[in-house]
Backbone as ProteinMPNN parsed JSONL, in Angstrom:
{"seq_chain_A": "MNLQPFLRGAIALGCGIAALFFLRFWRDSRDPLLAFFALAFAVLAVEYTVLGLVPLSTETQVYVFAVRLLAFGCIVYGIYQKNRA", "coords_chain_A": {"N_chain_A": [[-28.746, 5.31, 16.17], [-26.769, 3.389, 14.098], [-23.407, 3.132, 13.753], [-21.59, 1.255, 12.945], [-21.519, -0.06, 10.308], [-20.683, 2.122, 8.732], [-18.181, 2.785, 9.875], [-16.809, 0.387, 9.44], [-16.756, 0.43, 6.687], [-15.105, 2.659, 6.298], [-12.73, 1.679, 7.393], [-12.299, -0.416, 5.618], [-11.845, 1.054, 3.285], [-9.471, 2.355, 4.012], [-7.762, 0.127, 4.29], [-7.815, -0.786, 1.659], [-6.585, 1.361, 0.333], [-4.075, 1.224, 1.515], [-3.281, -1.261, 0.499], [-3.096, -0.665, -2.248], [-1.059, 1.221, -2.111], [1.159, -0.334, -1.207], [1.255, -2.082, -3.37], [1.952, -0.39, -5.448], [4.589, 0.337, -4.755], [5.721, -2.185, -4.788], [5.62, -2.739, -7.494], [7.559, -0.997, -8.447], [9.93, -1.857, -7.12], [9.936, -4.65, -7.026], [10.07, -6.203, -4.755], [9.29, -8.975, -2.858], [8.217, -8.85, -0.275], [6.71, -6.513, -0.144], [4.674, -7.207, -1.889], [3.407, -9.235, -0.436], [2.481, -7.749, 1.738], [0.685, -6.076, 0.363], [-1.155, -7.992, -0.534], [-2.125, -8.928, 1.937], [-3.373, -6.611, 3.008], [-5.309, -6.24, 1.047], [-6.9, -8.505, 1.418], [-7.841, -7.949, 3.997], [-9.289, -5.629, 3.414], [-11.361, -6.626, 1.811], [-12.559, -8.297, 3.693], [-13.476, -6.465, 5.685], [-15.265, -5.047, 4.108], [-17.208, -6.989, 3.524], [-18.067, -7.492, 6.15], [-19.238, -5.036, 6.683], [-21.373, -5.005, 4.909], [-22.956, -7.268, 5.335], [-25.805, -7.964, 7.117], [-26.247, -8.093, 10.652], [-23.784, -9.215, 11.288], [-21.098, -10.248, 13.262], [-17.971, -9.546, 14.834], [-16.989, -11.606, 16.278], [-17.248, -14.102, 15.245], [-16.12, -17.233, 13.907], [-15.201, -17.36, 11.216], [-14.381, -14.773, 10.672], [-12.095, -14.439, 12.22], [-10.555, -16.372, 10.985], [-10.124, -15.328, 8.418], [-8.695, -13.029, 9.07], [-6.489, -14.253, 10.222], [-5.4, -15.45, 7.961], [-4.635, -13.118, 6.545], [-2.727, -11.931, 8.284], [-0.995, -14.04, 8.394], [0.025, -13.98, 5.796], [1.602, -11.679, 5.976], [3.479, -12.46, 7.934], [4.669, -14.637, 6.616], [5.785, -13.298, 4.427], [7.705, -11.709, 5.742], [9.268, -13.755, 6.772], [10.225, -14.91, 4.365], [11.72, -12.774, 3.414], [13.807, -12.573, 5.268], [15.022, -14.989, 5.123], [17.247, -15.526, 3.517]], "CA_chain_A": [[-28.08, 5.244, 14.892], [-25.693, 2.402, 14.119], [-22.271, 3.607, 12.965], [-20.658, 0.177, 12.626], [-21.272, -0.234, 8.86], [-19.911, 3.265, 8.242], [-16.805, 2.646, 10.337], [-16.206, -0.745, 8.727], [-16.484, 0.908, 5.336], [-13.93, 3.53, 6.36], [-11.575, 0.81, 7.598], [-12.091, -1.119, 4.348], [-11.23, 2.019, 2.378], [-8.087, 2.531, 4.444], [-7.013, -1.089, 3.933], [-7.669, -0.802, 0.207], [-5.575, 2.355, -0.025], [-2.776, 0.662, 1.922], [-2.943, -2.314, -0.469], [-2.643, -0.01, -3.481], [0.223, 1.842, -1.783], [2.191, -1.367, -1.236], [1.328, -2.616, -4.73], [2.696, 0.576, -6.253], [6.013, 0.232, -4.469], [6.156, -3.499, -5.259], [5.813, -2.628, -8.936], [8.837, -0.318, -8.69], [11.098, -2.541, -6.558], [9.786, -6.109, -7.163], [10.368, -6.83, -3.468], [8.144, -9.822, -2.519], [7.618, -8.444, 1.0], [5.683, -5.522, -0.446], [3.545, -7.924, -2.495], [2.682, -9.915, 0.64], [1.747, -6.713, 2.471], [-0.442, -5.671, -0.482], [-2.135, -9.076, -0.484], [-2.733, -8.95, 3.266], [-4.298, -5.488, 3.144], [-6.443, -6.481, 0.154], [-7.759, -9.48, 2.106], [-8.51, -7.231, 5.083], [-10.273, -4.717, 2.829], [-12.53, -7.428, 1.428], [-13.205, -8.774, 4.909], [-14.231, -5.37, 6.298], [-16.38, -4.73, 3.219], [-18.245, -8.002, 3.767], [-18.624, -7.246, 7.479], [-20.094, -3.856, 6.629], [-22.548, -5.232, 4.072], [-23.79, -8.369, 5.827], [-26.508, -7.564, 8.336], [-26.124, -8.898, 11.865], [-22.506, -9.915, 11.38], [-20.294, -9.825, 14.398], [-16.555, -9.836, 14.666], [-16.603, -12.717, 17.148], [-17.481, -15.37, 14.573], [-14.881, -17.929, 13.577], [-14.709, -17.06, 9.873], [-13.713, -13.478, 10.706], [-10.752, -14.674, 12.72], [-9.833, -17.167, 9.986], [-9.701, -14.424, 7.348], [-7.627, -12.186, 9.618], [-5.318, -15.117, 10.367], [-4.84, -15.555, 6.62], [-3.984, -11.854, 6.21], [-1.514, -11.768, 9.088], [-0.095, -15.107, 7.96], [0.721, -13.47, 4.605], [2.641, -10.752, 6.429], [4.527, -13.23, 8.605], [5.369, -15.402, 5.595], [6.593, -12.352, 3.674], [8.859, -11.369, 6.563], [10.106, -14.942, 6.801], [10.892, -15.023, 3.064], [12.688, -11.676, 3.293], [14.94, -12.807, 6.171], [15.507, -16.358, 4.951], [18.578, -15.527, 2.9]], "C_chain_A": [[-26.851, 4.333, 15.006], [-24.577, 2.856, 13.177], [-21.331, 2.492, 12.526], [-20.47, -0.034, 11.127], [-20.444, 0.902, 8.267], [-18.44, 3.133, 8.626], [-16.099, 1.479, 9.649], [-15.906, -0.384, 7.285], [-15.261, 1.809, 5.292], [-12.661, 2.71, 6.559], [-11.26, 0.042, 6.317], [-11.428, -0.195, 3.324], [-9.765, 2.23, 2.734], [-7.225, 1.329, 4.092], [-6.808, -1.179, 2.43], [-6.622, 0.188, -0.279], [-4.186, 1.851, 0.349], [-2.336, -0.428, 0.956], [-2.435, -1.703, -1.776], [-1.287, 0.661, -3.286], [1.352, 0.82, -1.874], [2.344, -1.961, -2.635], [2.121, -1.685, -5.645], [4.199, 0.447, -6.013], [6.56, -1.15, -4.825], [6.455, -3.451, -6.751], [7.147, -1.961, -9.264], [10.036, -1.154, -8.256], [11.095, -4.052, -6.769], [10.209, -6.853, -5.898], [9.152, -7.665, -3.053], [7.471, -9.447, -1.202], [6.496, -7.438, 0.769], [4.458, -6.174, -1.092], [2.731, -8.648, -1.429], [1.904, -8.915, 1.498], [0.531, -6.251, 1.671], [-1.541, -6.728, -0.458], [-2.864, -9.098, 0.857], [-3.732, -7.812, 3.428], [-5.488, -5.621, 2.201], [-7.421, -7.469, 0.773], [-8.52, -8.798, 3.232], [-9.561, -6.262, 4.551], [-11.541, -5.463, 2.418], [-13.288, -7.894, 2.672], [-14.037, -7.676, 5.565], [-15.398, -4.923, 5.42], [-17.529, -5.707, 3.441], [-18.88, -7.793, 5.136], [-19.549, -6.041, 7.491], [-21.382, -4.08, 5.86], [-23.495, -6.296, 4.609], [-24.489, -7.922, 7.099], [-26.305, -8.586, 9.458], [-24.828, -9.718, 11.896], [-21.732, -9.361, 12.564], [-18.855, -10.237, 14.167], [-16.093, -10.99, 15.538], [-16.841, -14.074, 16.502], [-16.169, -15.934, 14.045], [-14.34, -17.53, 12.211], [-13.995, -15.707, 9.816], [-12.274, -13.65, 11.177], [-9.922, -15.485, 11.722], [-9.315, -16.276, 8.852], [-8.573, -13.52, 7.843], [-6.349, -12.996, 9.83], [-4.626, -15.299, 9.025], [-4.065, -14.286, 6.253], [-2.681, -11.686, 6.99], [-0.506, -12.876, 8.799], [0.673, -14.707, 6.71], [1.855, -12.533, 4.999], [3.794, -11.509, 7.069], [5.332, -14.033, 7.591], [6.264, -14.491, 4.747], [7.844, -11.937, 4.435], [9.819, -12.563, 6.65], [10.898, -15.093, 5.505], [11.978, -13.955, 2.904], [13.951, -11.966, 4.1], [15.569, -14.187, 6.009], [16.92, -16.412, 4.398], [19.594, -15.08, 3.927]], "O_chain_A": [[-26.015, 4.497, 15.894], [-24.773, 2.953, 11.966], [-20.368, 2.753, 11.806], [-19.326, -0.178, 10.695], [-19.602, 0.673, 7.399], [-17.557, 3.347, 7.796], [-14.918, 1.578, 9.315], [-14.912, -0.841, 6.722], [-14.467, 1.735, 4.354], [-11.628, 3.01, 5.959], [-10.093, -0.132, 5.966], [-10.546, -0.624, 2.58], [-8.912, 2.279, 1.848], [-6.087, 1.487, 3.648], [-5.746, -1.601, 1.972], [-5.858, -0.111, -1.197], [-3.231, 2.029, -0.408], [-1.154, -0.52, 0.624], [-1.451, -2.178, -2.343], [-0.459, 0.667, -4.198], [2.369, 1.06, -2.524], [3.455, -2.307, -3.038], [2.87, -2.14, -6.51], [4.986, 0.449, -6.96], [7.745, -1.277, -5.132], [7.426, -4.048, -7.217], [7.794, -2.32, -10.248], [11.057, -1.167, -8.943], [12.152, -4.679, -6.698], [10.654, -7.999, -5.965], [8.065, -7.105, -2.907], [6.278, -9.698, -1.028], [5.452, -7.507, 1.417], [3.33, -5.737, -0.864], [1.502, -8.676, -1.502], [0.791, -9.207, 1.934], [-0.542, -6.055, 2.241], [-2.723, -6.396, -0.372], [-4.082, -9.267, 0.903], [-4.832, -8.029, 3.937], [-6.579, -5.155, 2.529], [-8.634, -7.292, 0.668], [-9.715, -9.038, 3.408], [-10.612, -6.09, 5.169], [-12.654, -4.989, 2.648], [-14.519, -7.884, 2.693], [-15.177, -7.919, 5.961], [-16.417, -4.467, 5.938], [-18.687, -5.3, 3.536], [-20.099, -7.902, 5.275], [-20.536, -6.023, 8.227], [-22.383, -3.417, 6.128], [-24.7, -6.235, 4.368], [-23.827, -7.539, 8.064], [-26.207, -9.789, 9.215], [-24.797, -10.803, 12.477], [-21.724, -8.157, 12.82], [-18.566, -11.157, 13.403], [-14.908, -11.321, 15.534], [-16.651, -15.101, 17.152], [-15.226, -15.191, 13.772], [-13.128, -17.375, 12.058], [-13.098, -15.519, 8.994], [-11.349, -13.076, 10.602], [-8.709, -15.296, 11.631], [-8.191, -16.458, 8.383], [-7.607, -13.274, 7.12], [-5.248, -12.48, 9.637], [-3.397, -15.302, 8.957], [-2.963, -14.368, 5.711], [-1.651, -11.337, 6.414], [0.699, -12.674, 8.943], [1.846, -15.051, 6.57], [2.941, -12.587, 4.423], [4.958, -11.23, 6.78], [6.556, -14.103, 7.697], [7.379, -14.874, 4.392], [8.92, -11.823, 3.849], [11.037, -12.39, 6.607], [12.097, -15.37, 5.535], [13.031, -14.217, 2.323], [15.052, -11.639, 3.659], [16.544, -14.51, 6.688], [17.704, -17.276, 4.79], [20.785, -15.006, 3.626]]}, "name": "protein", "num_of_chains": 1, "seq": "MNLQPFLRGAIALGCGIAALFFLRFWRDSRDPLLAFFALAFAVLAVEYTVLGLVPLSTETQVYVFAVRLLAFGCIVYGIYQKNRA"}
């Protein structure tokens, strides 16, 4: 029995919940750092959803690392913007 699609779905759900969490607090405070965190977790949620749905997908392919680089780049850019002033 292959549990990888189930686990990727659970991770996607967790990332989606984290994105909604950060989006909620961004709406209250309008802090751009929270918006970048919400965007990053939304990108990760979509990525894990696609990995769970596409048969024979592995996490060692280049596009997976590119999407994760985009997500973590959003976080780094948000931290940079926050500390720039």
